Rosetta silent file (secondary structure, phi, psi, omega in degrees, C-alpha in Angstrom):
SEQUENCE: MKVLLNIIFFLTCCFLHAQAQEQKSYYNQEISGELFLEQKGDYVSIQGVASNLTDVSASIRYELTVFKKDSLNNTSKNKQEGRGVLNAKTKAILSTTTVNINNPSKITIMLLIYDLNNKLVGKAVQVLKENSLQLEKKEIVSNDGVEIRGIVIEKTRTKPARDFYDYFYGEYHKYKINGNRIVTVEEEFGQGRNSLIKVTVGREVVYQFFVTPKKKYMKQMADNAIRSVFQKFLQLNKEETN
SCORE:     score description
SCORE:     0.000 S_00000001
   1 L     0.000  -43.344  179.880   -5.617  -26.942  -20.961 S_00000001
   2 H   -64.655  -39.501  178.627   -8.756  -25.642  -19.213 S_00000001
   3 H   -62.555  -41.373  179.806   -8.905  -28.770  -17.045 S_00000001
   4 H   -62.678  -42.698  178.872   -5.259  -28.257  -16.079 S_00000001
   5 H   -63.678  -39.228  177.832   -5.908  -24.621  -15.093 S_00000001
   6 H   -63.028  -40.448  178.928   -8.889  -25.677  -12.977 S_00000001
   7 H   -65.135  -43.280  179.254   -6.719  -28.254  -11.207 S_00000001
   8 H   -61.254  -43.657  179.708   -3.976  -25.653  -10.625 S_00000001
   9 H   -60.650  -45.136 -179.586   -6.532  -23.196   -9.240 S_00000001
  10 H   -63.577  -46.350 -178.791   -7.966  -25.833   -6.881 S_00000001
  11 H   -65.766  -36.556  177.874   -4.546  -26.975   -5.668 S_00000001
  12 H   -62.225  -44.453  179.340   -3.411  -23.370   -5.171 S_00000001
  13 H   -62.688  -42.395  178.496   -6.438  -22.643   -2.985 S_00000001
  14 H   -63.728  -42.259 -179.922   -5.827  -25.813   -0.955 S_00000001
  15 H   -62.721  -44.623 -179.828   -2.149  -24.951   -0.585 S_00000001
  16 H   -64.969  -38.238  179.085   -2.923  -21.418    0.575 S_00000001
  17 H   -63.872  -42.906  179.588   -5.503  -22.682    3.057 S_00000001
  18 H   -64.511  -42.641  178.856   -2.991  -25.135    4.526 S_00000001
  19 H   -66.318  -35.393 -179.361   -0.313  -22.457    4.731 S_00000001
  20 H   -63.018  -38.843  179.272   -2.760  -20.047    6.298 S_00000001
  21 H   -69.108  -38.828 -176.296   -3.452  -22.498    9.112 S_00000001
  22 H   -75.235  -35.906 -171.730    0.230  -23.223    9.654 S_00000001
  23 H  -116.484   21.204 -174.357    1.507  -19.655    9.419 S_00000001
  24 L   -54.073  -38.242 -176.953   -1.513  -17.666   10.559 S_00000001
  25 L   -87.985    2.023 -173.912    0.416  -16.001   13.352 S_00000001
  26 L  -107.427  -51.617 -173.516    3.461  -15.359   11.171 S_00000001
  27 L   -70.504  154.757 -176.768    2.637  -13.674    7.888 S_00000001
  28 L    65.614   15.335  177.009    1.952   -9.940    7.681 S_00000001
  29 L   -92.708  -41.548  179.349    3.801   -9.469   10.965 S_00000001
  30 L  -109.799  -40.183  173.530    7.147   -8.261    9.604 S_00000001
  31 E  -121.490  120.354 -177.825    6.386   -7.946    5.888 S_00000001
  32 E  -111.168  147.649  177.042    2.765   -7.192    5.059 S_00000001
  33 E  -111.240  143.090  178.559    0.952   -7.435    1.747 S_00000001
  34 E  -139.125  148.779  174.348   -1.914   -5.216    0.611 S_00000001
  35 E  -116.812  131.522  177.056   -4.109   -5.003   -2.475 S_00000001
  36 E  -120.358  122.319 -176.778   -5.496   -1.680   -3.684 S_00000001
  37 E  -115.182  135.935  177.475   -8.259   -1.758   -6.282 S_00000001
  38 E  -134.360  122.870 -178.509   -9.601    1.187   -8.261 S_00000001
  39 E   -81.876  132.547  177.188  -12.465    0.865  -10.711 S_00000001
  40 E  -131.810   89.339 -176.149  -12.098    2.602  -14.076 S_00000001
  41 L    68.287 -125.675  179.919  -15.204    1.899  -16.141 S_00000001
  42 L   -87.821    5.753 -178.254  -15.393   -1.820  -16.893 S_00000001
  43 E  -118.972  154.617  174.669  -11.855   -2.373  -15.650 S_00000001
  44 E  -119.681  127.161  174.335  -10.242   -2.567  -12.235 S_00000001
  45 E   -87.941  130.931 -175.584   -6.709   -1.352  -11.665 S_00000001
  46 E  -118.944  130.611  174.002   -4.873   -3.530   -9.130 S_00000001
  47 E  -119.515  129.065  171.830   -1.803   -2.592   -7.127 S_00000001
  48 E   -99.228  121.820 -173.801    0.135   -5.069   -5.019 S_00000001
  49 E  -123.500  139.674  176.970    1.927   -3.243   -2.209 S_00000001
  50 E  -118.193  144.195  175.752    4.384   -4.492    0.408 S_00000001
  51 E  -123.037  130.203  173.544    5.325   -2.865    3.716 S_00000001
  52 E   -93.867  111.581 -175.171    8.472   -3.635    5.664 S_00000001
  53 L   -93.026    4.673 -175.655    7.486   -3.229    9.307 S_00000001
  54 L  -102.490  177.844 -179.557   10.942   -4.016   10.684 S_00000001
  55 L   -93.934    6.035 -179.656   14.088   -1.990   11.376 S_00000001
  56 L  -130.598  155.822  177.110   16.189   -3.832    8.774 S_00000001
  57 L   -68.183  154.842 -177.593   16.058   -4.239    5.004 S_00000001
  58 E  -138.452  132.967  174.044   14.508   -7.437    3.657 S_00000001
  59 E   -88.172  132.240 -175.589   14.989   -9.357    0.407 S_00000001
  60 E  -134.865  162.790  168.126   11.709  -10.701   -0.943 S_00000001
  61 E  -126.852  140.426 -176.711   10.109  -12.563   -3.811 S_00000001
  62 E  -134.128  157.108  174.261    6.497  -11.840   -4.762 S_00000001
  63 E  -136.095  125.362  173.114    3.678  -13.187   -6.925 S_00000001
  64 E  -112.700  112.625 -173.000    0.596  -11.203   -7.950 S_00000001
  65 E  -122.348  137.046  175.678   -1.931  -13.608   -9.472 S_00000001
  66 E  -119.308  119.032  175.099   -5.409  -13.020  -10.900 S_00000001
  67 E  -103.667  134.074  173.947   -7.717  -16.032  -11.367 S_00000001
  68 E  -121.181  127.172 -178.444  -10.927  -15.681  -13.400 S_00000001
  69 E  -125.770  119.774 -176.457  -13.534  -18.433  -13.216 S_00000001
  70 E   -90.443 -176.000 -175.682  -16.651  -18.271  -15.417 S_00000001
  71 L   -66.750  -17.554  178.399  -20.074  -19.912  -15.057 S_00000001
  72 L   -95.831   10.574 -179.630  -18.794  -23.026  -16.883 S_00000001
  73 L    66.507   19.926  172.896  -15.959  -23.394  -14.351 S_00000001
  74 L   -80.338  133.549 -174.711  -13.353  -22.470  -16.952 S_00000001
  75 E  -119.154  133.817  172.120  -10.408  -20.806  -15.245 S_00000001
  76 E  -117.615  155.943 -173.597   -7.821  -18.396  -16.613 S_00000001
  77 E  -139.487  134.332  175.731   -4.751  -17.229  -14.767 S_00000001
  78 E  -129.647  119.602 -176.042   -2.486  -14.194  -15.052 S_00000001
  79 E  -125.122  134.731  171.677    0.601  -14.054  -12.834 S_00000001
  80 E  -117.905  139.081 -178.978    3.275  -11.408  -12.362 S_00000001
  81 E  -143.849  160.562 -179.814    6.315  -12.115  -10.230 S_00000001
  82 E  -174.760 -178.265  179.312    9.590  -10.548   -9.261 S_00000001
  83 E  -132.087  160.578  178.500   12.229   -9.967   -6.599 S_00000001
  84 E  -177.556  179.811  178.028   13.452   -6.956   -4.704 S_00000001
  85 E  -121.612  127.500  176.809   14.718   -5.423   -1.484 S_00000001
  86 E   -98.485  122.156  175.766   12.432   -3.537    0.904 S_00000001
  87 L   -67.472  159.644 -178.242   14.140   -0.861    2.956 S_00000001
  88 L   -59.620  133.847  175.310   13.403   -0.738    6.671 S_00000001
  89 L    49.369   52.568  176.336    9.974    0.669    7.564 S_00000001
  90 L  -136.012  164.455  173.389    8.983    1.593    4.033 S_00000001
  91 E  -110.645  152.035  177.114    6.255    0.785    1.523 S_00000001
  92 E  -147.313  139.882  173.881    6.806   -0.255   -2.074 S_00000001
  93 E   -82.513  116.705 -176.293    4.538   -0.918   -5.044 S_00000001
  94 E   -83.537  -43.637 -174.035    5.485   -4.403   -6.225 S_00000001
  95 E  -161.235  153.039  176.009    3.281   -4.826   -9.269 S_00000001
  96 E  -132.832  149.145  176.879    0.261   -3.404  -11.078 S_00000001
  97 E  -156.696  171.182  176.702   -2.252   -4.973  -13.443 S_00000001
  98 E  -130.184  154.291  179.178   -5.798   -4.478  -14.747 S_00000001
  99 E  -142.909  141.995  178.179   -8.745   -6.839  -15.108 S_00000001
 100 E   -82.085  123.125 -179.218  -12.074   -6.586  -16.937 S_00000001
 101 L  -105.110    2.958 -179.437  -14.969   -6.968  -14.480 S_00000001
 102 L   -88.365   47.757  179.246  -17.790   -6.586  -17.019 S_00000001
 103 L  -142.432  150.489  177.963  -18.060  -10.362  -17.376 S_00000001
 104 L   -74.740   69.676 -176.455  -19.949  -13.066  -15.435 S_00000001
 105 E  -130.526  148.251  169.379  -16.767  -14.246  -13.737 S_00000001
 106 E   -91.398  125.703 -175.594  -15.554  -14.823  -10.220 S_00000001
 107 E  -114.775  124.412  177.198  -12.229  -13.052   -9.856 S_00000001
 108 E  -115.463  125.724 -178.120   -9.720  -13.976   -7.164 S_00000001
 109 E  -113.903  127.142 -177.495   -6.691  -11.740   -6.652 S_00000001
 110 E  -128.294  129.500  170.403   -3.742  -13.016   -4.602 S_00000001
 111 E  -114.741  119.489  179.573   -0.572  -11.267   -3.531 S_00000001
 112 E  -119.487  132.937 -178.819    1.999  -13.604   -1.977 S_00000001
 113 E  -123.341  128.360 -177.280    5.320  -12.415   -0.551 S_00000001
 114 E  -119.030  152.831  174.048    8.153  -14.815    0.309 S_00000001
 115 L   -89.163 -172.667 -177.135   11.488  -14.367    2.057 S_00000001
 116 L   -65.539  -21.411  178.258   14.846  -15.704    0.825 S_00000001
 117 L   -91.589   13.107  178.722   14.014  -19.118    2.312 S_00000001
 118 L    63.362   29.228  178.304   10.849  -19.262    0.198 S_00000001
 119 L   -98.692  133.840 -179.773    8.694  -18.919    3.311 S_00000001
 120 E   -66.718  120.365 -178.730    5.407  -17.051    3.030 S_00000001
 121 E  -117.602  -19.791  179.255    5.753  -13.849    5.071 S_00000001
 122 E  -149.082  145.941  179.759    3.045  -11.602    3.628 S_00000001
 123 E  -156.955  157.531  172.523   -0.193  -12.079    1.739 S_00000001
 124 E  -151.390  138.020 -179.543   -3.403  -10.403    0.648 S_00000001
 125 E  -134.346  135.980  175.091   -6.429  -11.951   -1.057 S_00000001
 126 E  -139.808  139.210 -177.827   -9.505  -10.297   -2.502 S_00000001
 127 E  -118.628  129.738  172.659  -12.461  -11.859   -4.301 S_00000001
 128 E  -104.476  121.875 -174.768  -14.800  -10.083   -6.727 S_00000001
 129 L   -72.472  162.638  179.877  -18.083  -11.949   -7.021 S_00000001
 130 L   -61.163  145.185  178.241  -19.737  -12.893  -10.296 S_00000001
 131 L    60.842   20.937  178.552  -21.678  -10.179  -12.141 S_00000001
 132 L   -87.685  110.281 -179.382  -20.165   -7.555   -9.850 S_00000001
 133 L   -95.982  -10.763 -179.319  -19.948   -4.330  -11.843 S_00000001
 134 L  -129.272  136.297  174.489  -19.124   -2.122   -8.870 S_00000001
 135 L   -72.456  143.530  175.514  -16.452   -2.508   -6.251 S_00000001
 136 L   -72.342  132.914  177.273  -17.687   -2.499   -2.697 S_00000001
 137 L  -101.577  115.850 -177.545  -16.716    0.687   -0.899 S_00000001
 138 L   -91.612  126.838  175.218  -15.882    0.018    2.719 S_00000001
 139 L   -87.167  134.773  176.381  -16.450    2.814    5.177 S_00000001
 140 L   -93.623  118.790 -175.008  -13.949    3.054    7.981 S_00000001
 141 E  -119.344  152.094  174.631  -15.833    3.843   11.156 S_00000001
 142 E  -116.358 -176.538  179.953  -14.836    4.643   14.687 S_00000001
 143 L   -64.532  -23.796 -177.978  -16.849    4.642   17.892 S_00000001
 144 L   -94.930    0.754 -178.830  -17.897    8.209   17.159 S_00000001
 145 E   128.179 -144.573 -177.441  -19.030    7.541   13.590 S_00000001
 146 E   -75.521  131.605 -179.870  -17.243    7.841   10.262 S_00000001
 147 L   -97.126  126.488 -179.364  -13.478    8.182   10.570 S_00000001
 148 L   -88.360  129.845 -176.616  -11.823   10.546    8.107 S_00000001
 149 L  -126.703  160.116  170.781   -8.506    9.276    6.752 S_00000001
 150 L    75.129   21.876 -177.972   -5.771   10.409    4.421 S_00000001
 151 L   -87.720  129.816  175.023   -6.017   14.175    5.024 S_00000001
 152 E  -125.393  124.737 -177.604   -2.927   16.289    4.282 S_00000001
 153 E  -106.573  135.658  179.856   -3.057   20.039    4.989 S_00000001
 154 E  -105.876  129.598  174.210   -0.768   22.550    3.279 S_00000001
 155 E  -135.073   67.549 -178.371    0.436   25.734    4.991 S_00000001
 156 L  -117.018  161.039 -177.448    3.240   26.925    2.715 S_00000001
 157 L  -126.568  -33.875 -175.749    4.141   30.346    1.309 S_00000001
 158 L   -98.295  161.519 -179.714    7.163   30.044   -0.960 S_00000001
 159 H   -63.758  -44.575  177.827    7.497   28.199   -4.264 S_00000001
 160 H   -58.536  -38.059  179.084   10.167   25.722   -3.025 S_00000001
 161 H   -68.069  -38.004  177.354    7.911   24.835   -0.090 S_00000001
 162 H   -67.191  -37.577  176.372    4.929   24.356   -2.420 S_00000001
 163 H   -62.102  -41.366  176.527    7.076   22.144   -4.662 S_00000001
 164 H   -59.522  -47.237 -178.453    7.963   20.074   -1.595 S_00000001
 165 H   -61.153  -44.432 -178.777    4.294   19.753   -0.669 S_00000001
 166 H   -59.147  -44.087 -179.710    3.276   18.705   -4.194 S_00000001
 167 H   -69.427  -43.432  179.230    5.877   15.943   -4.265 S_00000001
 168 H   -60.544  -46.839 -178.207    5.148   14.857   -0.682 S_00000001
 169 H   -62.505  -41.633  178.551    1.390   14.764   -1.304 S_00000001
 170 H   -62.156  -42.748  179.345    1.839   12.732   -4.492 S_00000001
 171 H   -69.302  -36.322  179.925    4.020   10.162   -2.718 S_00000001
 172 H   -58.679  -43.838 -179.001    1.649   10.021    0.274 S_00000001
 173 H   -84.739  -27.579  176.454   -1.227    8.938   -1.946 S_00000001
 174 H   -60.309  -42.000 -177.722    0.891    6.876   -4.315 S_00000001
 175 L   -94.124   10.610  172.026    1.881    4.580   -1.454 S_00000001
 176 L    53.303   44.760 -179.400   -1.645    4.556    0.051 S_00000001
 177 L   -66.043  -45.097  167.557   -0.492    5.598    3.514 S_00000001
 178 L    49.250   50.868 -176.714   -4.049    6.755    4.308 S_00000001
 179 L   -69.643  157.127 -179.334   -3.352    7.630    7.934 S_00000001
 180 L   -94.863   14.511  171.692   -6.074    8.141   10.524 S_00000001
 181 L  -129.045  151.642 -178.694   -4.530   11.409   11.747 S_00000001
 182 L   -71.244  132.563  175.008   -4.196   14.692    9.909 S_00000001
 183 E  -102.123  130.450 -178.542   -0.782   15.321    8.361 S_00000001
 184 E  -120.645  132.175  173.347    0.245   18.975    8.128 S_00000001
 185 E  -109.710  110.514 -173.234    3.016   20.490    6.012 S_00000001
 186 E  -125.224  136.193  177.669    3.735   23.943    7.442 S_00000001
 187 E  -104.162  127.293  178.646    6.326   26.546    6.514 S_00000001
 188 E  -118.634  138.891 -179.880    7.617   28.827    9.270 S_00000001
 189 E   -96.833  137.290  176.840    9.806   31.889    8.741 S_00000001
 190 L  -110.006 -146.107  179.376   12.788   32.610   10.953 S_00000001
 191 L   -74.584  145.798 -179.518   15.405   35.322   10.881 S_00000001
 192 L    66.904 -137.274 -178.788   16.324   36.767    7.511 S_00000001
 193 L  -101.509    3.946 -179.154   15.031   34.809    4.542 S_00000001
 194 L   -71.052  139.723  173.740   15.361   31.379    6.105 S_00000001
 195 E  -133.493  152.628 -175.777   12.217   29.295    6.419 S_00000001
 196 E  -119.905  132.191  174.092   11.604   25.963    8.090 S_00000001
 197 E   -99.855  129.478  175.853    9.236   23.227    6.942 S_00000001
 198 E  -117.330  131.907  175.782    7.635   21.116    9.645 S_00000001
 199 E  -110.836  120.172 -177.089    5.721   17.923    8.901 S_00000001
 200 E  -118.564  147.399  171.141    3.397   16.896   11.701 S_00000001
 201 E  -113.568  113.229 -170.512    1.202   13.864   12.333 S_00000001
 202 L    67.837 -115.617  177.845   -1.612   15.008   14.562 S_00000001
 203 L  -112.443    5.170 -175.724    0.218   17.439   16.841 S_00000001
 204 E  -102.388  128.336  175.877    3.635   15.777   16.759 S_00000001
 205 E   -75.270  123.375 -179.250    6.447   17.008   14.511 S_00000001
 206 E  -109.221  -16.162  178.390    7.969   13.989   12.766 S_00000001
 207 E  -159.873  141.487  176.494   10.268   15.764   10.298 S_00000001
 208 E  -152.939  152.414 -179.251   11.638   19.266    9.763 S_00000001
 209 E  -164.607  162.320  177.770   14.288   20.966    7.649 S_00000001
 210 E   -86.505  140.481 -175.328   15.352   24.342    6.261 S_00000001
 211 L   -77.626  138.395  169.157   14.100   25.251    2.794 S_00000001
 212 L  -130.715  158.827 -178.683   16.449   25.661   -0.170 S_00000001
 213 L   -80.091    1.958 -177.337   15.504   26.399   -3.807 S_00000001
 214 L   -80.844  119.372 -175.783   17.197   23.216   -5.092 S_00000001
 215 H   -63.980  -40.414 -179.067   14.559   20.824   -6.459 S_00000001
 216 H   -61.653  -41.212  178.815   16.685   17.704   -6.043 S_00000001
 217 H   -64.979  -42.427 -178.186   17.234   18.536   -2.381 S_00000001
 218 H   -66.487  -35.871  176.435   13.530   19.218   -1.808 S_00000001
 219 H   -65.994  -39.672  177.904   12.583   15.883   -3.395 S_00000001
 220 H   -63.778  -40.392  177.568   15.049   14.111   -1.126 S_00000001
 221 H   -64.191  -36.972  178.173   13.530   15.874    1.881 S_00000001
 222 H   -65.635  -40.769  176.627   10.060   14.785    0.729 S_00000001
 223 H   -61.701  -43.018  178.719   11.237   11.162    0.499 S_00000001
 224 H   -64.287  -40.662 -178.910   12.686   11.416    4.011 S_00000001
 225 H   -66.431  -40.260  177.823    9.495   13.009    5.319 S_00000001
 226 H   -59.702  -43.073  179.854    7.312   10.287    3.762 S_00000001
 227 H   -63.586  -41.375  179.892    9.401    7.637    5.497 S_00000001
 228 H   -65.579  -39.917  178.680    9.111    9.448    8.838 S_00000001
 229 H   -65.767  -44.059  179.168    5.334    9.798    8.466 S_00000001
 230 H   -60.939  -43.956  179.168    4.960    6.133    7.529 S_00000001
 231 H   -62.987  -36.836  179.118    7.057    5.072   10.531 S_00000001
 232 H   -65.762  -42.487  178.547    4.930    7.243   12.813 S_00000001
 233 H   -67.200  -33.472  174.237    1.712    5.638   11.599 S_00000001
 234 H   -61.285  -44.343  179.568    3.278    2.201   12.109 S_00000001
 235 H   -63.058  -44.926 -179.460    4.066    3.173   15.694 S_00000001
 236 H   -64.030  -40.993  179.607    0.566    4.543   16.294 S_00000001
 237 H   -64.143  -39.073  178.619   -1.045    1.453   14.815 S_00000001
 238 H   -65.076  -41.100  179.680    1.075   -0.783   17.044 S_00000001
 239 H   -66.387  -37.243 -177.670    0.118    1.237   20.128 S_00000001
 240 H   -73.328  -27.724 -178.320   -3.584    1.129   19.237 S_00000001
 241 H   -89.331  -13.252  178.843   -3.608   -2.640   18.694 S_00000001
 242 L   -82.360    0.000    0.000   -1.751   -3.468   21.932 S_00000001
């Protein structure tokens, strides 16, 4: 059984390498895959996340696989898979799992995303080296030094607006948007008792609406605002890379 797993691991790596050469310019262009790791003691929590970068919904199939290889070259494998539909220009958490890193093992984590034709369209791979008890923390730097990301500022006054912010902030970090511009949620008062919430990325308003005390409505507005913010960061990223 162990020999079979080692063979599967080797063939999988060869297959991925061959696909990477063939489809290097294709995957992660329309559907992108990301891995987010968070260390909790001797365990690492893993999230496989997909982003639809297009203007249309996409049906996908995904596999989140964790390979562990010890000093004797024994390999174990844990795979989660599923199917789903990604709405246009949105992020979705596909799968989550945990792995024990307090062992002398090399751990390889792979997220593979396929379209309806079983073609690889998105992928992410991360390797944790043997005897690694701490995840490497990568600093994101700009030409001016350390770049601060993921900041959301609250400027609300009423309870419904604060409820909106709490839900928006939770979703912003849940989906790891982690933008490189400050996002501001600001409540402005107009005539009478009406107030307006504006969500800005940098200095640009990307979403706004009038406040109501209905929680269901405010949650829907937060979902809409998250989508608008995500789309704005996609646009900014495209402009910066061109």
